PDB file of N, CA, C and O in Angstrom:
ATOM      1  N   MET A   1      14.853  34.515 148.082  1.00  0.00           N
ATOM      2  CA  MET A   1      15.287  34.878 147.334  1.00  0.00           C
ATOM      3  C   MET A   1      15.393  36.370 146.977  1.00  0.00           C
ATOM      4  O   MET A   1      16.530  36.807 147.157  1.00  0.00           O
ATOM      5  N   LEU A   2      14.465  37.299 146.499  1.00  0.00           N
ATOM      6  CA  LEU A   2      14.294  38.839 146.722  1.00  0.00           C
ATOM      7  C   LEU A   2      13.084  38.964 147.381  1.00  0.00           C
ATOM      8  O   LEU A   2      12.118  38.240 147.621  1.00  0.00           O
ATOM      9  N   GLU A   3      13.498  40.328 147.646  1.00  0.00           N
ATOM     10  CA  GLU A   3      12.047  40.792 148.553  1.00  0.00           C
ATOM     11  C   GLU A   3      10.848  40.878 148.009  1.00  0.00           C
ATOM     12  O   GLU A   3      10.831  41.168 146.813  1.00  0.00           O
ATOM     13  N   ARG A   4       9.705  40.687 148.614  1.00  0.00           N
ATOM     14  CA  ARG A   4       8.637  40.541 148.038  1.00  0.00           C
ATOM     15  C   ARG A   4       7.756  41.960 148.723  1.00  0.00           C
ATOM     16  O   ARG A   4       7.423  41.789 149.895  1.00  0.00           O
ATOM     17  N   LEU A   5       7.359  43.316 148.102  1.00  0.00           N
ATOM     18  CA  LEU A   5       7.079  43.998 148.335  1.00  0.00           C
ATOM     19  C   LEU A   5       5.140  43.412 147.962  1.00  0.00           C
ATOM     20  O   LEU A   5       4.805  43.341 146.780  1.00  0.00           O
ATOM     21  N   GLY A   6       4.411  43.168 148.740  1.00  0.00           N
ATOM     22  CA  GLY A   6       3.011  42.540 148.435  1.00  0.00           C
ATOM     23  C   GLY A   6       2.900  41.713 147.298  1.00  0.00           C
ATOM     24  O   GLY A   6       3.819  40.900 147.400  1.00  0.00           O
ATOM     25  N   ASP A   7       2.079  41.430 145.981  1.00  0.00           N
ATOM     26  CA  ASP A   7       2.270  40.621 145.164  1.00  0.00           C
ATOM     27  C   ASP A   7       3.178  40.781 144.136  1.00  0.00           C
ATOM     28  O   ASP A   7       3.253  39.987 143.198  1.00  0.00           O
ATOM     29  N   VAL A   8       4.254  42.301 144.323  1.00  0.00           N
ATOM     30  CA  VAL A   8       5.282  42.154 143.433  1.00  0.00           C
ATOM     31  C   VAL A   8       6.482  42.018 143.958  1.00  0.00           C
ATOM     32  O   VAL A   8       6.881  42.403 145.057  1.00  0.00           O
ATOM     33  N   THR A   9       7.124  41.367 143.000  1.00  0.00           N
ATOM     34  CA  THR A   9       8.622  41.275 143.597  1.00  0.00           C
ATOM     35  C   THR A   9       9.236  42.347 143.377  1.00  0.00           C
ATOM     36  O   THR A   9       8.530  43.225 142.881  1.00  0.00           O
ATOM     37  N   LEU A  10      10.715  42.711 143.636  1.00  0.00           N
ATOM     38  CA  LEU A  10      11.480  43.734 143.456  1.00  0.00           C
ATOM     39  C   LEU A  10      12.168  43.360 142.122  1.00  0.00           C
ATOM     40  O   LEU A  10      12.544  44.351 141.497  1.00  0.00           O
ATOM     41  N   LEU A  11      12.468  41.964 141.435  1.00  0.00           N
ATOM     42  CA  LEU A  11      12.584  41.801 140.211  1.00  0.00           C
ATOM     43  C   LEU A  11      11.609  42.204 139.653  1.00  0.00           C
ATOM     44  O   LEU A  11      12.055  43.135 138.983  1.00  0.00           O
ATOM     45  N   THR A  12      10.154  42.117 139.393  1.00  0.00           N
ATOM     46  CA  THR A  12       9.324  42.757 138.532  1.00  0.00           C
ATOM     47  C   THR A  12       9.457  44.161 138.782  1.00  0.00           C
ATOM     48  O   THR A  12       9.706  44.582 137.653  1.00  0.00           O
ATOM     49  N   MET A  13       9.450  45.081 139.494  1.00  0.00           N
ATOM     50  CA  MET A  13       9.762  46.325 139.790  1.00  0.00           C
ATOM     51  C   MET A  13      10.934  46.722 138.718  1.00  0.00           C
ATOM     52  O   MET A  13      10.899  47.360 137.666  1.00  0.00           O
ATOM     53  N   MET A  14      11.896  46.129 139.372  1.00  0.00           N
ATOM     54  CA  MET A  14      13.054  46.450 138.186  1.00  0.00           C
ATOM     55  C   MET A  14      13.093  46.549 136.653  1.00  0.00           C
ATOM     56  O   MET A  14      13.759  47.357 136.005  1.00  0.00           O
ATOM     57  N   GLU A  15      12.224  45.543 136.148  1.00  0.00           N
ATOM     58  CA  GLU A  15      11.285  45.202 134.725  1.00  0.00           C
ATOM     59  C   GLU A  15      11.011  46.295 134.711  1.00  0.00           C
ATOM     60  O   GLU A  15      11.725  47.153 134.192  1.00  0.00           O
ATOM     61  N   VAL A  16      10.312  46.438 135.071  1.00  0.00           N
ATOM     62  CA  VAL A  16       9.258  48.081 135.226  1.00  0.00           C
ATOM     63  C   VAL A  16       9.856  48.825 134.842  1.00  0.00           C
ATOM     64  O   VAL A  16       9.867  49.106 133.643  1.00  0.00           O
ATOM     65  N   VAL A  17      10.578  49.420 135.742  1.00  0.00           N
ATOM     66  CA  VAL A  17      11.501  51.290 136.071  1.00  0.00           C
ATOM     67  C   VAL A  17      12.445  50.835 135.223  1.00  0.00           C
ATOM     68  O   VAL A  17      12.740  51.605 134.308  1.00  0.00           O
ATOM     69  N   GLY A  18      13.119  49.577 135.284  1.00  0.00           N
ATOM     70  CA  GLY A  18      14.847  50.004 134.285  1.00  0.00           C
ATOM     71  C   GLY A  18      14.737  50.791 132.734  1.00  0.00           C
ATOM     72  O   GLY A  18      15.370  51.733 132.257  1.00  0.00           O
ATOM     73  N   PRO A  19      13.664  49.964 132.216  1.00  0.00           N
ATOM     74  CA  PRO A  19      13.507  50.859 130.644  1.00  0.00           C
ATOM     75  C   PRO A  19      12.861  51.871 130.951  1.00  0.00           C
ATOM     76  O   PRO A  19      13.379  52.764 130.281  1.00  0.00           O
ATOM     77  N   ILE A  20      11.980  52.340 131.597  1.00  0.00           N
ATOM     78  CA  ILE A  20      11.664  53.756 131.726  1.00  0.00           C
ATOM     79  C   ILE A  20      12.490  54.456 131.989  1.00  0.00           C
ATOM     80  O   ILE A  20      12.639  55.382 131.192  1.00  0.00           O
ATOM     81  N   VAL A  21      13.472  54.406 133.234  1.00  0.00           N
ATOM     82  CA  VAL A  21      14.662  55.132 133.068  1.00  0.00           C
ATOM     83  C   VAL A  21      15.632  54.914 132.005  1.00  0.00           C
ATOM     84  O   VAL A  21      16.289  55.945 131.864  1.00  0.00           O
ATOM     85  N   LEU A  22      15.940  54.138 131.323  1.00  0.00           N
ATOM     86  CA  LEU A  22      17.052  54.012 130.096  1.00  0.00           C
ATOM     87  C   LEU A  22      16.687  54.568 128.951  1.00  0.00           C
ATOM     88  O   LEU A  22      17.570  54.656 128.097  1.00  0.00           O
ATOM     89  N   GLY A  23      15.212  55.125 128.595  1.00  0.00           N
ATOM     90  CA  GLY A  23      14.636  55.345 127.603  1.00  0.00           C
ATOM     91  C   GLY A  23      14.569  57.234 128.037  1.00  0.00           C
ATOM     92  O   GLY A  23      15.004  58.111 127.290  1.00  0.00           O
ATOM     93  N   ALA A  24      13.993  57.451 129.240  1.00  0.00           N
ATOM     94  CA  ALA A  24      14.477  58.907 129.668  1.00  0.00           C
ATOM     95  C   ALA A  24      15.527  59.203 129.691  1.00  0.00           C
ATOM     96  O   ALA A  24      15.605  60.388 129.366  1.00  0.00           O
ATOM     97  N   ALA A  25      16.922  58.582 130.007  1.00  0.00           N
ATOM     98  CA  ALA A  25      17.874  58.586 130.337  1.00  0.00           C
ATOM     99  C   ALA A  25      18.626  58.861 128.405  1.00  0.00           C
ATOM    100  O   ALA A  25      19.606  59.599 128.307  1.00  0.00           O
ATOM    101  N   LEU A  26      18.028  58.193 127.079  1.00  0.00           N
ATOM    102  CA  LEU A  26      18.344  58.137 126.146  1.00  0.00           C
ATOM    103  C   LEU A  26      17.661  59.865 125.273  1.00  0.00           C
ATOM    104  O   LEU A  26      18.272  60.603 124.500  1.00  0.00           O
ATOM    105  N   ALA A  27      16.231  60.002 125.814  1.00  0.00           N
ATOM    106  CA  ALA A  27      15.514  61.159 125.072  1.00  0.00           C
ATOM    107  C   ALA A  27      16.581  62.718 125.915  1.00  0.00           C
ATOM    108  O   ALA A  27      17.141  63.744 125.530  1.00  0.00           O
ATOM    109  N   TYR A  28      16.422  62.247 126.739  1.00  0.00           N
ATOM    110  CA  TYR A  28      17.241  63.245 127.710  1.00  0.00           C
ATOM    111  C   TYR A  28      18.726  63.662 126.327  1.00  0.00           C
ATOM    112  O   TYR A  28      18.795  64.726 125.712  1.00  0.00           O
ATOM    113  N   GLY A  29      19.807  62.364 126.164  1.00  0.00           N
ATOM    114  CA  GLY A  29      20.543  62.641 125.503  1.00  0.00           C
ATOM    115  C   GLY A  29      20.786  63.034 124.343  1.00  0.00           C
ATOM    116  O   GLY A  29      21.834  63.576 123.993  1.00  0.00           O
ATOM    117  N   ILE A  30      19.460  62.699 123.375  1.00  0.00           N
ATOM    118  CA  ILE A  30      19.169  63.154 122.079  1.00  0.00           C
ATOM    119  C   ILE A  30      18.736  64.280 122.160  1.00  0.00           C
ATOM    120  O   ILE A  30      19.635  65.064 121.854  1.00  0.00           O
ATOM    121  N   LEU A  31      17.731  64.838 122.439  1.00  0.00           N
ATOM    122  CA  LEU A  31      17.169  65.914 123.074  1.00  0.00           C
ATOM    123  C   LEU A  31      18.737  67.125 123.466  1.00  0.00           C
ATOM    124  O   LEU A  31      18.815  67.941 122.547  1.00  0.00           O
ATOM    125  N   LYS A  32      19.572  67.295 124.264  1.00  0.00           N
ATOM    126  CA  LYS A  32      20.954  67.562 124.593  1.00  0.00           C
ATOM    127  C   LYS A  32      21.925  68.156 123.590  1.00  0.00           C
ATOM    128  O   LYS A  32      22.410  69.282 123.475  1.00  0.00           O
ATOM    129  N   SER A  33      22.095  66.613 122.646  1.00  0.00           N
ATOM    130  CA  SER A  33      22.716  66.819 121.250  1.00  0.00           C
ATOM    131  C   SER A  33      22.019  67.644 120.137  1.00  0.00           C
ATOM    132  O   SER A  33      22.537  68.550 119.484  1.00  0.00           O
ATOM    133  N   ARG A  34      21.166  67.325 120.070  1.00  0.00           N
ATOM    134  CA  ARG A  34      20.146  68.292 119.001  1.00  0.00           C
ATOM    135  C   ARG A  34      20.376  69.528 119.535  1.00  0.00           C
ATOM    136  O   ARG A  34      20.338  70.187 118.496  1.00  0.00           O
ATOM    137  N   ARG A  35      20.615  70.422 120.517  1.00  0.00           N
ATOM    138  CA  ARG A  35      20.409  71.763 120.782  1.00  0.00           C
ATOM    139  C   ARG A  35      21.821  72.449 120.767  1.00  0.00           C
ATOM    140  O   ARG A  35      22.057  73.501 121.362  1.00  0.00           O
ATOM    141  N   ARG A  36      22.766  71.720 119.998  1.00  0.00           N
ATOM    142  CA  ARG A  36      24.338  72.203 120.178  1.00  0.00           C
ATOM    143  C   ARG A  36      24.209  73.436 119.531  1.00  0.00           C
ATOM    144  O   ARG A  36      23.359  73.673 118.673  1.00  0.00           O
ATOM    145  N   SER A  37      25.309  74.459 120.066  1.00  0.00           N
ATOM    146  CA  SER A  37      24.813  75.969 119.145  1.00  0.00           C
ATOM    147  C   SER A  37      25.657  75.445 117.906  1.00  0.00           C
ATOM    148  O   SER A  37      26.059  74.303 117.685  1.00  0.00           O
ATOM    149  N   GLY A  38      25.820  76.688 117.107  1.00  0.00           N
ATOM    150  CA  GLY A  38      26.471  76.348 116.002  1.00  0.00           C
ATOM    151  C   GLY A  38      27.654  76.368 116.016  1.00  0.00           C
ATOM    152  O   GLY A  38      28.238  75.734 115.137  1.00  0.00           O
ATOM    153  N   ALA A  39      28.741  77.403 117.427  1.00  0.00           N
ATOM    154  CA  ALA A  39      30.183  77.598 117.986  1.00  0.00           C
ATOM    155  C   ALA A  39      30.280  76.171 118.124  1.00  0.00           C
ATOM    156  O   ALA A  39      31.307  75.743 117.596  1.00  0.00           O
ATOM    157  N   SER A  40      29.360  75.047 118.800  1.00  0.00           N
ATOM    158  CA  SER A  40      29.976  74.419 119.002  1.00  0.00           C
ATOM    159  C   SER A  40      29.954  72.982 117.924  1.00  0.00           C
ATOM    160  O   SER A  40      30.498  71.934 118.270  1.00  0.00           O
ATOM    161  N   LYS A  41      29.494  73.083 117.067  1.00  0.00           N
ATOM    162  CA  LYS A  41      29.108  72.288 115.388  1.00  0.00           C
ATOM    163  C   LYS A  41      30.438  72.667 114.710  1.00  0.00           C
ATOM    164  O   LYS A  41      31.260  71.947 114.144  1.00  0.00           O
ATOM    165  N   ILE A  42      30.423  73.939 114.914  1.00  0.00           N
ATOM    166  CA  ILE A  42      31.610  74.377 113.841  1.00  0.00           C
ATOM    167  C   ILE A  42      33.309  74.152 114.809  1.00  0.00           C
ATOM    168  O   ILE A  42      34.423  74.301 114.306  1.00  0.00           O
ATOM    169  N   GLU A  43      33.067  73.844 115.975  1.00  0.00           N
ATOM    170  CA  GLU A  43      34.587  73.464 116.808  1.00  0.00           C
ATOM    171  C   GLU A  43      34.568  71.916 116.469  1.00  0.00           C
ATOM    172  O   GLU A  43      35.682  71.393 116.418  1.00  0.00           O
ATOM    173  N   THR A  44      33.513  71.135 116.239  1.00  0.00           N
ATOM    174  CA  THR A  44      33.782  69.820 116.205  1.00  0.00           C
ATOM    175  C   THR A  44      33.824  69.229 114.739  1.00  0.00           C
ATOM    176  O   THR A  44      34.194  68.093 114.442  1.00  0.00           O
ATOM    177  N   GLU A  45      33.380  70.200 113.891  1.00  0.00           N
ATOM    178  CA  GLU A  45      33.735  69.944 112.673  1.00  0.00           C
ATOM    179  C   GLU A  45      35.338  70.064 112.757  1.00  0.00           C
ATOM    180  O   GLU A  45      36.001  69.029 112.817  1.00  0.00           O
ATOM    181  N   ILE A  46      35.915  71.232 112.760  1.00  0.00           N
ATOM    182  CA  ILE A  46      37.229  71.432 112.690  1.00  0.00           C
ATOM    183  C   ILE A  46      38.137  70.387 113.537  1.00  0.00           C
ATOM    184  O   ILE A  46      39.139  69.809 113.117  1.00  0.00           O
ATOM    185  N   ALA A  47      37.763  70.316 114.365  1.00  0.00           N
ATOM    186  CA  ALA A  47      38.224  68.627 115.659  1.00  0.00           C
ATOM    187  C   ALA A  47      38.581  68.021 114.733  1.00  0.00           C
ATOM    188  O   ALA A  47      39.768  68.119 114.421  1.00  0.00           O
ATOM    189  N   THR A  48      37.640  67.118 113.901  1.00  0.00           N
ATOM    190  CA  THR A  48      37.110  66.413 113.124  1.00  0.00           C
ATOM    191  C   THR A  48      38.150  66.506 111.666  1.00  0.00           C
ATOM    192  O   THR A  48      39.062  65.694 111.510  1.00  0.00           O
ATOM    193  N   ARG A  49      38.024  66.982 111.230  1.00  0.00           N
ATOM    194  CA  ARG A  49      38.934  67.678 109.829  1.00  0.00           C
ATOM    195  C   ARG A  49      40.296  67.496 110.568  1.00  0.00           C
ATOM    196  O   ARG A  49      41.061  66.726 109.988  1.00  0.00           O
ATOM    197  N   LYS A  50      40.709  67.988 111.607  1.00  0.00           N
ATOM    198  CA  LYS A  50      42.271  68.053 111.980  1.00  0.00           C
ATOM    199  C   LYS A  50      42.933  66.331 112.648  1.00  0.00           C
ATOM    200  O   LYS A  50      44.124  66.017 112.635  1.00  0.00           O
ATOM    201  N   LEU A  51      42.155  65.733 113.008  1.00  0.00           N
ATOM    202  CA  LEU A  51      41.994  64.581 113.093  1.00  0.00           C
ATOM    203  C   LEU A  51      42.486  63.274 111.706  1.00  0.00           C
ATOM    204  O   LEU A  51      43.253  62.311 111.713  1.00  0.00           O
ATOM    205  N   TYR A  52      41.647  63.844 110.725  1.00  0.00           N
ATOM    206  CA  TYR A  52      41.190  63.385 109.503  1.00  0.00           C
ATOM    207  C   TYR A  52      43.117  63.864 108.898  1.00  0.00           C
ATOM    208  O   TYR A  52      43.733  63.045 108.216  1.00  0.00           O
ATOM    209  N   ARG A  53      43.520  64.702 109.144  1.00  0.00           N
ATOM    210  CA  ARG A  53      44.397  65.567 108.415  1.00  0.00           C
ATOM    211  C   ARG A  53      45.874  64.777 109.166  1.00  0.00           C
ATOM    212  O   ARG A  53      47.000  64.813 108.670  1.00  0.00           O
ATOM    213  N   GLU A  54      45.546  64.183 110.287  1.00  0.00           N
ATOM    214  CA  GLU A  54      46.393  63.548 110.954  1.00  0.00           C
ATOM    215  C   GLU A  54      46.618  62.667 111.108  1.00  0.00           C
ATOM    216  O   GLU A  54      47.677  62.286 111.607  1.00  0.00           O
ATOM    217  N   ALA A  55      45.384  61.742 110.609  1.00  0.00           N
ATOM    218  CA  ALA A  55      45.800  60.374 109.918  1.00  0.00           C
ATOM    219  C   ALA A  55      46.624  60.146 108.590  1.00  0.00           C
ATOM    220  O   ALA A  55      47.589  59.470 108.234  1.00  0.00           O
ATOM    221  N   ALA A  56      45.522  61.287 107.906  1.00  0.00           N
ATOM    222  CA  ALA A  56      46.493  61.178 106.465  1.00  0.00           C
ATOM    223  C   ALA A  56      47.941  61.326 106.754  1.00  0.00           C
ATOM    224  O   ALA A  56      48.809  60.657 106.194  1.00  0.00           O
ATOM    225  N   GLU A  57      48.092  61.950 107.372  1.00  0.00           N
ATOM    226  CA  GLU A  57      49.660  62.490 106.997  1.00  0.00           C
ATOM    227  C   GLU A  57      50.550  61.122 107.902  1.00  0.00           C
ATOM    228  O   GLU A  57      51.689  60.811 107.554  1.00  0.00           O
ATOM    229  N   GLU A  58      50.005  60.580 108.793  1.00  0.00           N
ATOM    230  CA  GLU A  58      50.898  59.487 109.514  1.00  0.00           C
ATOM    231  C   GLU A  58      51.072  57.961 108.612  1.00  0.00           C
ATOM    232  O   GLU A  58      51.861  57.018 108.680  1.00  0.00           O
ATOM    233  N   GLU A  59      49.949  58.280 107.804  1.00  0.00           N
ATOM    234  CA  GLU A  59      49.871  57.519 106.855  1.00  0.00           C
ATOM    235  C   GLU A  59      50.783  57.425 105.647  1.00  0.00           C
ATOM    236  O   GLU A  59      51.407  56.477 105.172  1.00  0.00           O
ATOM    237  N   ARG A  60      50.678  58.601 105.321  1.00  0.00           N
ATOM    238  CA  ARG A  60      52.050  58.861 104.375  1.00  0.00           C
ATOM    239  C   ARG A  60      53.280  58.407 104.661  1.00  0.00           C
ATOM    240  O   ARG A  60      53.987  57.601 104.057  1.00  0.00           O
ATOM    241  N   LYS A  61      53.524  59.236 106.012  1.00  0.00           N
ATOM    242  CA  LYS A  61      54.726  58.525 107.164  1.00  0.00           C
ATOM    243  C   LYS A  61      55.436  56.912 106.795  1.00  0.00           C
ATOM    244  O   LYS A  61      56.570  56.629 106.408  1.00  0.00           O
ATOM    245  N   GLN A  62      54.492  56.216 107.035  1.00  0.00           N
ATOM    246  CA  GLN A  62      54.268  54.825 107.180  1.00  0.00           C
ATOM    247  C   GLN A  62      54.282  54.390 105.920  1.00  0.00           C
ATOM    248  O   GLN A  62      54.587  53.221 105.683  1.00  0.00           O
ATOM    249  N   GLU A  63      53.992  55.168 105.042  1.00  0.00           N
ATOM    250  CA  GLU A  63      54.101  54.468 103.079  1.00  0.00           C
ATOM    251  C   GLU A  63      55.825  54.641 103.022  1.00  0.00           C
ATOM    252  O   GLU A  63      56.611  53.693 102.999  1.00  0.00           O
ATOM    253  N   ARG A  64      56.153  55.930 103.008  1.00  0.00           N
ATOM    254  CA  ARG A  64      57.518  56.403 102.684  1.00  0.00           C
ATOM    255  C   ARG A  64      58.658  55.311 103.383  1.00  0.00           C
ATOM    256  O   ARG A  64      59.610  54.858 102.748  1.00  0.00           O
ATOM    257  N   THR A  65      58.368  54.991 104.788  1.00  0.00           N
ATOM    258  CA  THR A  65      59.592  53.829 105.053  1.00  0.00           C
ATOM    259  C   THR A  65      59.520  51.836 104.937  1.00  0.00           C
ATOM    260  O   THR A  65      60.528  51.168 105.170  1.00  0.00           O
TER     261      THR A  65
END
């Protein structure tokens, strides 16, 4: 079935290495998101407010009809 590398199966290796790789990817993503610049944060805030404004306008239009 699965290849054997000595006494350790490939599945066992994946069960150990997989969570390590996943943890490293999560840590990288968290650290990367914390290092956003001030300009990036402001840009995100402006875009979010714009989306909320557009959604509210669309909702008002639907209520009128």
